[in-house]
N, C-alpha and C positions, 0 to 999 in steps of 0.2 A: 066464439072467440073472435075478436077483431084485432087487427094490427095496423098501425100507421107508421110508415117509414118516410122520412123526409131526406132524400138522398141528394146531396149537392151536385148539380150538373150531371144528373144521371144519364140522360140520353146522349150527351156529348161524350161522357166517359165510356159508355157502351160502344159508341161508334169508333172511338180510338182503340178500344180493345179488339174489335173485329177487323180493323183496317190499320195494319202496322205503318203504312205510309203516312198516316196522320199523327203519329205519336208525338212529334216535336213541332206541331203546327197548332195555331189557334183554331178551334172548331166551334161552329154555331149550328144549331139545328132549327130549321124553320117549320112552322105549322103547314099542313097540307093545303088548306084552302085559301088562306089570306096572307101568307108570307110573313107572319109575325114570328119573332125570335122566341122560341120556347125553352131553349137550353143553350148555355154557353160554357165552354171549358174554362177552367181557372185562368189560363194564360190569355184567353180572349177577354175575360173580365178586366184584366189589367189594361186593356186598350180603351177602357171607359166607354164602351158601346152599350147603350140602354137595352134592356131585355124586351122592351115593347117596340123596338124599331120595326117599322113597316117597310118592307123592301119593294113593294109595288103599289100602284093605286088601283 
């Protein structure tokens, strides 16, 4: 049996769940090696920041 779940903003939502200090703030999760945005909270999406933003060169 296989299951596929597409969860919107999963990593950002998990981080907000574990860290109450982030609950009312926009959250972005970066990849480990290249600094690419891999998850954005819904309130961060409203800021119109692209999901493929590279934060360093």
